[in-house]
C-alpha positions as a Markdown table, in Angstrom:
| # | Residue | x | y | z |
|---|---|---|---|---|
| 1 | Met | -12.7 | 5.1 | -4.0 |
| 2 | Ser | -12.9 | 2.7 | -6.7 |
| 3 | Thr | -14.0 | -1.0 | -6.3 |
| 4 | Leu | -10.9 | -3.4 | -6.4 |
| 5 | Met | -11.0 | -4.8 | -9.7 |
| 6 | Lys | -7.4 | -4.6 | -11.0 |
| 7 | Val | -4.4 | -5.3 | -9.0 |
| 8 | Phe | -0.9 | -4.2 | -9.8 |
| 9 | Ala | 1.6 | -6.6 | -8.4 |
| 10 | Ile | 5.2 | -5.6 | -8.3 |
| 11 | Ile | 7.7 | -8.3 | -8.9 |
| 12 | Asp | 11.1 | -8.3 | -7.2 |
| 13 | Pro | 13.4 | -9.7 | -10.0 |
| 14 | Thr | 15.9 | -10.5 | -7.3 |
| 15 | Lys | 13.5 | -12.8 | -5.3 |
| 16 | Asp | 12.7 | -16.5 | -6.0 |
| 17 | Asn | 9.6 | -16.6 | -3.7 |
| 18 | Gln | 6.9 | -13.8 | -4.8 |
| 19 | Leu | 4.6 | -13.2 | -1.8 |
| 20 | Val | 2.9 | -10.3 | -3.5 |
| 21 | Leu | 1.6 | -12.9 | -5.9 |
| 22 | Lys | 0.1 | -15.0 | -3.4 |
| 23 | Arg | -1.6 | -11.9 | -1.5 |
| 24 | Ala | -2.7 | -10.7 | -5.0 |
| 25 | Glu | -4.3 | -14.2 | -5.9 |
| 26 | Arg | -6.2 | -14.1 | -2.7 |
| 27 | Ile | -7.7 | -10.6 | -3.6 |
| 28 | Ala | -8.3 | -11.7 | -7.2 |
| 29 | Lys | -10.2 | -15.0 | -6.1 |
| 30 | Ile | -12.4 | -13.1 | -3.7 |
| 31 | Arg | -13.1 | -10.1 | -5.9 |
| 32 | Gly | -12.9 | -11.6 | -9.3 |
| 33 | Ala | -10.1 | -9.0 | -9.9 |
| 34 | Lys | -7.5 | -8.9 | -12.7 |
| 35 | Ile | -4.0 | -9.1 | -11.7 |
| 36 | Leu | -1.0 | -7.4 | -13.7 |
| 37 | Ala | 2.4 | -8.7 | -12.5 |
| 38 | His | 4.9 | -6.0 | -13.3 |
| 39 | Cys | 8.5 | -6.7 | -13.4 |
| 40 | Cys | 11.0 | -3.7 | -14.1 |
| 41 | Ile | 14.6 | -4.8 | -14.9 |
| 42 | Tyr | 17.8 | -3.0 | -15.9 |
| 43 | Ser | 21.4 | -4.2 | -16.3 |
| 44 | Asn | 24.4 | -1.6 | -16.9 |
| 45 | Ala | 26.8 | -4.5 | -17.7 |
| 46 | Ser | 29.6 | -3.6 | -20.2 |
| 47 | Cys | 28.7 | -5.3 | -23.6 |
| 48 | Glu | 29.3 | -4.7 | -27.3 |
| 49 | Asp | 25.5 | -4.8 | -28.3 |
| 50 | Pro | 23.3 | -3.2 | -25.4 |
| 51 | Glu | 20.4 | -3.9 | -27.5 |
| 52 | Ala | 21.0 | -7.7 | -27.7 |
| 53 | Leu | 21.6 | -7.5 | -23.9 |
| 54 | Lys | 18.3 | -5.9 | -23.3 |
| 55 | Arg | 16.4 | -8.4 | -25.6 |
| 56 | Ala | 17.9 | -11.3 | -24.0 |
| 57 | Glu | 17.3 | -10.2 | -20.5 |
| 58 | Thr | 13.8 | -9.2 | -21.3 |
| 59 | Lys | 13.1 | -12.7 | -22.9 |
| 60 | Arg | 14.6 | -14.3 | -20.0 |
| 61 | Tyr | 12.4 | -12.7 | -17.4 |
| 62 | Glu | 9.3 | -13.0 | -19.7 |
| 63 | Leu | 9.9 | -16.9 | -19.6 |
| 64 | Trp | 10.4 | -16.5 | -15.8 |
| 65 | Leu | 7.1 | -14.7 | -15.3 |
| 66 | Glu | 5.3 | -17.1 | -17.4 |
| 67 | Tyr | 6.5 | -19.8 | -15.0 |
| 68 | Leu | 5.6 | -17.9 | -12.1 |
| 69 | Ile | 1.8 | -17.0 | -13.0 |
| 70 | Ala | 1.2 | -20.4 | -14.5 |
| 71 | Pro | -0.1 | -21.8 | -11.3 |
| 72 | Leu | -2.5 | -18.8 | -10.8 |
| 73 | Lys | -3.8 | -19.1 | -14.6 |
| 74 | Ala | -4.4 | -22.9 | -13.8 |
| 75 | Ala | -6.5 | -22.0 | -11.0 |
| 76 | Gly | -8.6 | -19.5 | -13.0 |
| 77 | Val | -7.2 | -16.3 | -12.1 |
| 78 | Asp | -7.3 | -13.5 | -14.6 |
| 79 | Ile | -3.6 | -12.6 | -14.6 |
| 80 | Glu | -1.1 | -11.0 | -17.1 |
| 81 | Tyr | 2.6 | -10.0 | -16.8 |
| 82 | Gln | 4.7 | -7.3 | -18.2 |
| 83 | Val | 8.4 | -6.7 | -18.1 |
| 84 | Gln | 9.6 | -3.2 | -18.5 |
| 85 | Trp | 13.4 | -2.2 | -19.2 |
| 86 | Asp | 14.2 | 0.8 | -17.3 |
| 87 | Pro | 17.3 | 2.3 | -15.6 |
| 88 | Glu | 15.0 | 4.8 | -13.7 |
| 89 | Trp | 12.7 | 2.0 | -12.3 |
| 90 | Arg | 12.4 | 3.6 | -8.7 |
| 91 | Asp | 10.8 | 6.6 | -10.4 |
| 92 | Asn | 8.7 | 4.9 | -12.9 |
| 93 | Leu | 6.9 | 2.2 | -10.9 |
| 94 | Gly | 4.1 | 4.7 | -9.9 |
| 95 | Ile | 3.9 | 5.8 | -13.6 |
| 96 | Ala | 3.6 | 2.3 | -14.8 |
| 97 | Ala | 0.9 | 1.6 | -12.2 |
| 98 | Asn | -0.9 | 4.7 | -13.3 |
| 99 | Glu | -0.8 | 3.6 | -16.9 |
| 100 | Ser | -2.4 | 0.3 | -16.0 |
| 101 | Gly | -5.5 | 1.7 | -14.7 |
| 102 | Cys | -5.1 | -0.4 | -11.7 |
| 103 | Asp | -7.4 | 0.0 | -8.3 |
| 104 | Leu | -4.6 | -1.1 | -6.0 |
| 105 | Ile | -1.0 | -1.6 | -6.1 |
| 106 | Ile | 0.8 | -4.4 | -4.1 |
| 107 | Lys | 4.7 | -4.3 | -3.1 |
| 108 | Ala | 6.7 | -6.1 | -0.6 |
| 109 | Ser | 8.4 | -3.6 | 1.8 |
| 110 | Lys | 10.8 | -3.7 | 4.6 |
| 111 | Thr | 11.4 | -1.1 | 7.4 |
| 112 | Lys | 13.9 | 1.5 | 6.5 |
| 113 | Ser | 15.9 | 3.8 | 8.9 |
| 114 | Leu | 15.8 | 7.5 | 8.9 |
| 115 | Pro | 19.1 | 7.6 | 6.6 |
| 116 | Gly | 17.4 | 5.2 | 4.4 |
| 117 | Arg | 14.4 | 7.5 | 4.3 |
| 118 | Leu | 16.8 | 10.5 | 2.8 |
| 119 | Arg | 17.8 | 8.2 | 0.1 |
| 120 | Lys | 15.6 | 7.7 | -3.1 |
| 121 | Thr | 14.0 | 4.5 | -2.2 |
| 122 | Ala | 11.5 | 2.5 | -4.4 |
| 123 | Asp | 8.6 | 2.6 | -1.6 |
| 124 | Trp | 8.7 | 6.5 | -1.2 |
| 125 | Gln | 8.8 | 7.2 | -4.9 |
| 126 | Leu | 5.9 | 4.9 | -5.4 |
| 127 | Leu | 3.8 | 6.5 | -2.6 |
| 128 | Arg | 4.5 | 9.9 | -4.1 |
| 129 | Thr | 3.7 | 9.1 | -7.8 |
| 130 | Ala | 1.0 | 6.4 | -7.7 |
| 131 | Asn | -2.7 | 7.4 | -8.1 |
| 132 | Ala | -4.1 | 4.1 | -6.7 |
| 133 | Pro | -3.9 | 3.1 | -3.0 |
| 134 | Val | -0.4 | 1.2 | -2.2 |
| 135 | Phe | -0.4 | -2.0 | -0.3 |
| 136 | Leu | 3.1 | -2.2 | 1.4 |
| 137 | Met | 3.4 | -5.8 | 2.4 |
| 138 | Lys | 5.5 | -6.4 | 5.5 |
| 139 | Arg | 3.9 | -9.5 | 7.0 |
| 140 | Gln | 4.6 | -12.9 | 4.9 |
| 141 | Glu | 1.3 | -14.1 | 5.9 |
| 142 | Ser | -2.1 | -13.4 | 4.3 |
| 143 | Leu | -4.9 | -11.8 | 6.4 |
| 144 | Glu | -6.5 | -14.2 | 8.8 |
| 145 | Thr | -8.9 | -12.5 | 10.9 |
| 146 | Ala | -8.7 | -9.2 | 8.8 |
| 147 | Lys | -8.4 | -6.9 | 11.8 |
| 148 | Ile | -7.9 | -3.8 | 10.0 |
| 149 | Leu | -7.0 | -0.2 | 11.7 |
| 150 | Ala | -8.3 | 3.0 | 9.8 |
| 151 | Ala | -6.2 | 5.8 | 10.9 |
| 152 | Ile | -8.2 | 8.9 | 10.1 |
| 153 | Lys | -7.0 | 12.4 | 10.5 |
| 154 | Ser | -8.1 | 14.7 | 13.4 |
| 155 | Asp | -8.1 | 17.8 | 11.1 |
| 156 | Glu | -11.5 | 17.8 | 9.0 |
| 157 | Ser | -11.6 | 21.6 | 8.6 |
| 158 | Asp | -11.3 | 21.5 | 4.9 |
| 159 | Ala | -12.8 | 19.2 | 2.2 |
| 160 | Ile | -9.6 | 17.6 | 1.2 |
| 161 | His | -9.3 | 16.1 | 4.8 |
| 162 | Arg | -12.9 | 15.3 | 5.1 |
| 163 | Lys | -12.8 | 13.3 | 1.7 |
| 164 | Met | -9.6 | 11.8 | 2.7 |
| 165 | Asn | -11.2 | 10.3 | 5.9 |
| 166 | Asp | -14.1 | 9.0 | 4.0 |
| 167 | Asn | -11.9 | 7.2 | 1.6 |
| 168 | Ile | -9.9 | 5.8 | 4.3 |
| 169 | Met | -13.1 | 4.2 | 5.7 |
| 170 | Lys | -14.2 | 3.1 | 2.4 |
| 171 | Leu | -11.2 | 1.3 | 1.6 |
| 172 | Ala | -10.9 | -0.4 | 5.0 |
| 173 | Asn | -14.6 | -1.6 | 4.5 |
| 174 | Glu | -13.9 | -2.8 | 0.9 |
| 175 | Ile | -10.7 | -4.8 | 2.2 |
| 176 | Val | -12.4 | -6.3 | 5.1 |
| 177 | Arg | -15.9 | -7.2 | 3.4 |
| 178 | Pro | -15.0 | -10.7 | 2.0 |
| 179 | Tyr | -14.1 | -11.7 | 5.7 |
| 180 | Glu | -16.9 | -13.2 | 7.8 |
| 181 | Asn | -15.3 | -12.4 | 11.1 |
| 182 | Gly | -13.4 | -9.4 | 9.8 |
| 183 | Glu | -13.2 | -6.2 | 12.0 |
| 184 | Val | -12.7 | -2.6 | 11.0 |
| 185 | His | -11.3 | -0.5 | 13.9 |
| 186 | Val | -10.8 | 3.3 | 13.7 |
| 187 | Val | -8.3 | 5.5 | 15.4 |
| 188 | Arg | -8.2 | 9.2 | 15.7 |
| 189 | Ala | -5.0 | 10.7 | 17.1 |
| 190 | Tyr | -5.0 | 14.3 | 18.6 |
| 191 | Lys | -2.2 | 16.5 | 20.2 |
| 192 | Asp | -4.5 | 18.7 | 22.4 |
| 193 | Trp | -8.0 | 18.6 | 23.7 |
| 194 | Glu | -9.3 | 20.8 | 20.9 |
| 195 | Asn | -9.3 | 17.9 | 18.6 |
| 196 | Phe | -10.5 | 15.4 | 20.8 |
| 197 | Ile | -13.6 | 13.3 | 20.0 |
| 198 | Asn | -15.4 | 11.0 | 22.1 |
| 199 | Pro | -15.1 | 7.5 | 20.9 |
| 200 | Ala | -18.8 | 7.0 | 20.9 |
| 201 | Asp | -19.1 | 10.1 | 18.5 |
| 202 | Leu | -16.2 | 8.6 | 16.5 |
| 203 | Ala | -17.8 | 5.3 | 16.1 |
| 204 | Lys | -21.0 | 7.1 | 14.8 |
| 205 | Arg | -19.0 | 9.2 | 12.5 |
| 206 | Cys | -17.2 | 6.3 | 10.8 |
| 207 | Gly | -19.9 | 3.5 | 11.2 |
| 208 | Val | -18.0 | 1.1 | 13.3 |
| 209 | Glu | -18.8 | -0.6 | 16.7 |
| 210 | Arg | -18.3 | 1.5 | 19.7 |
| 211 | Thr | -15.7 | -0.9 | 21.2 |
| 212 | His | -13.8 | -0.5 | 17.8 |
| 213 | Ala | -13.5 | 3.3 | 18.1 |
| 214 | His | -10.3 | 4.7 | 19.6 |
| 215 | Ser | -9.3 | 8.3 | 20.4 |
| 216 | Ala | -5.7 | 8.5 | 21.2 |
| 217 | Thr | -3.5 | 11.3 | 22.5 |
| 218 | Gly | 0.0 | 12.0 | 21.4 |
| 219 | Val | 2.1 | 12.1 | 18.2 |
| 220 | Pro | 0.0 | 10.6 | 15.5 |
| 221 | Glu | 2.4 | 8.0 | 14.4 |
| 222 | Glu | 3.2 | 6.9 | 18.0 |
| 223 | Ala | -0.5 | 6.9 | 18.9 |
| 224 | Ile | -1.6 | 4.8 | 15.7 |
| 225 | Gln | 1.2 | 2.2 | 16.4 |
| 226 | Glu | 0.2 | 1.8 | 20.1 |
| 227 | Ile | -3.5 | 1.3 | 19.0 |
| 228 | Ala | -2.3 | -1.1 | 16.1 |
| 229 | Asn | -0.1 | -3.1 | 18.6 |
| 230 | Glu | -2.9 | -3.1 | 21.2 |
| 231 | Ile | -5.6 | -4.7 | 18.9 |
| 232 | Gly | -3.2 | -6.7 | 17.1 |
| 233 | Ala | -3.8 | -5.1 | 13.7 |
| 234 | Glu | -2.9 | -7.2 | 10.6 |
| 235 | Leu | -3.3 | -4.0 | 8.5 |
| 236 | Val | -3.3 | -0.3 | 8.9 |
| 237 | Val | -5.1 | 2.1 | 6.2 |
| 238 | Ile | -3.8 | 5.7 | 6.1 |
| 239 | Gly | -3.9 | 8.7 | 4.0 |
| 240 | Ala | -1.7 | 11.8 | 3.5 |
| 241 | Val | -2.1 | 15.0 | 1.9 |
| 242 | Ala | 0.7 | 15.5 | -0.6 |
| 243 | Ser | 3.3 | 18.3 | 0.3 |
| 244 | Thr | 5.8 | 19.9 | -1.5 |
| 245 | Gly | 9.6 | 20.3 | -0.8 |
| 246 | Val | 12.1 | 17.7 | 0.2 |
| 247 | Lys | 12.0 | 18.6 | 3.9 |
| 248 | Gly | 8.2 | 18.5 | 4.0 |
| 249 | Lys | 7.9 | 15.2 | 2.2 |
| 250 | Ile | 10.5 | 13.4 | 4.3 |
| 251 | Phe | 9.8 | 15.0 | 8.1 |
| 252 | Gly | 6.2 | 16.4 | 7.7 |
| 253 | Asn | 4.7 | 13.2 | 6.5 |
| 254 | Thr | 3.2 | 11.1 | 9.2 |
| 255 | Val | 3.0 | 8.2 | 6.8 |
| 256 | Glu | 6.6 | 8.0 | 6.1 |
| 257 | Arg | 7.6 | 7.9 | 9.8 |
| 258 | Leu | 4.7 | 5.5 | 10.6 |
| 259 | Leu | 5.8 | 3.0 | 7.8 |
| 260 | Asp | 9.1 | 2.7 | 9.7 |
| 261 | Lys | 7.3 | 1.9 | 13.1 |
| 262 | Leu | 4.8 | -0.7 | 12.2 |
| 263 | Glu | 5.3 | -4.3 | 11.9 |
| 264 | Cys | 2.1 | -5.0 | 10.1 |
| 265 | Asp | 0.9 | -4.4 | 6.4 |
| 266 | Val | 0.0 | -0.7 | 5.5 |
| 267 | Val | -2.4 | 0.5 | 2.8 |
| 268 | Thr | -1.8 | 4.2 | 2.0 |
| 269 | Phe | -2.5 | 6.7 | -0.8 |
| 270 | Leu | -2.1 | 10.5 | -1.2 |
| 271 | Ala | -4.7 | 13.1 | -1.6 |
| 272 | Thr | -3.6 | 16.0 | -3.4 |
| 273 | Lys | -4.4 | 19.8 | -2.8 |
């Protein structure tokens, strides 16, 4: 897992207040990281000269982004912006992030219902196409105590899942490191006793304090949500192994179901087979 040195902040062109920039700014100041503020726009308005419309709208948003990032530049943050004109922006956010070579993607998010999940939403497309971890921001506040819950997989029978668990812990520790009183908790959910691990062994396996290791029984997303609420987690870090087929992507993915349950921020990434 790479050190966080470049942040890809996704700007919502419909909002005046860009909370993702505040979160990205904090990371940049702590890490000395660069920020790329990315704004994707498109208009299907009927006009005689579509190219002129594209140029005018692109220029308008460039000026707006210059205004948005000016305070960060004045504070010494290394930040640039880009405006992309793209009718398929939901599909291409991940592609743009990958092309930037970023180490972390930040995007504002909100809870979706199950019917909402069945539609092609920007969050889901981003999760499936991005190479870097995706920070989905649900809370308006920055991390205060940096109480982070790392949700590792109970199945470590193959190299992919073992590596993913290692990367989850590395990322959680990377995020919490700048916070003097930050805490990393770890949870491992299991459905049956075959996958049970003693919390003391889990703590040793993950390098956390014994009181910060939690073994929870039940459906993974419900168990993770319960522990997150119990400890007052501000952020949950979780990974998933990419699956194929529409049904598998929607219903077979703990991450997608968990995102709709959690009220806190979530950082997630996909491991590929």
